[in-house]
C-alpha positions in Angstrom: 57.0 54.6 133.2 59.4 57.0 134.6 61.7 53.7 135.3 61.1 54.2 131.0 63.0 57.0 131.1 65.9 56.1 132.7 66.8 53.1 129.5 67.9 54.3 126.0 65.7 54.6 123.4 66.8 51.9 121.6 65.9 49.3 124.9 62.5 50.9 124.9 61.6 50.2 121.5 63.2 46.7 121.8 61.1 46.4 124.7 57.9 47.2 123.2 58.8 44.8 120.2 59.0 42.2 122.4 55.6 43.1 123.8 54.0 43.1 120.4 55.5 39.7 119.2 54.2 38.1 122.1 50.4 39.9 121.7 51.0 38.1 118.2 51.7 35.1 119.2 49.1 35.1 121.8 46.6 36.1 119.6 47.8 33.4 116.7 47.7 30.4 119.3 44.2 31.8 120.4 43.0 31.4 116.8 44.7 28.0 116.4 42.7 26.6 119.1 39.7 27.8 117.8 40.9 26.4 114.9 41.0 22.8 116.2 37.8 22.9 117.6 36.3 23.1 114.5 35.0 26.8 115.2 36.0 27.7 112.1 33.9 31.1 111.7 35.8 32.4 114.6 39.3 31.2 113.7 38.8 32.9 110.6 38.2 36.2 112.2 40.8 36.2 114.4 43.3 35.3 111.8 41.9 37.7 109.4 42.1 40.2 112.2 45.9 39.1 112.3 46.3 39.4 108.5 44.9 42.9 108.4 47.7 44.2 110.8 50.2 43.0 108.5 51.0 39.8 110.4 52.5 36.5 108.2 50.8 33.9 110.3 47.3 35.6 110.0 48.1 36.2 105.9 48.9 32.5 105.5 46.4 31.1 107.5 43.6 33.1 105.5 44.7 32.2 102.4 44.2 28.6 103.8 40.9 28.7 104.5 39.8 30.2 101.7 41.4 27.5 99.8 39.7 25.0 102.0 36.7 26.6 102.6 36.5 26.0 106.1 35.3 29.5 108.3 34.8 31.2 104.7 32.9 30.3 101.4 35.7 28.4 99.5 37.4 31.1 96.9 41.0 30.1 95.2 41.2 33.8 93.8 41.3 35.5 97.7 43.3 32.5 98.9 46.1 33.8 96.2 45.9 37.4 96.8 
């Protein structure tokens, strides 16, 4: 933390953004892995968590899972919303 005090504010924000993006990528890949293993309930939960955080990939995959009825009851209205 002391070393961060020496960095310009914009550099600290950039590093925090990179860390957030990296965590989002890991979460998305974990959700994808369980989806590919056929664990749709768990994949839906993980994608929904990302979606609720405002992450586009989570939103898209939740919509697709609602549309296909994988891990959740098929619901085209929820898929669109």
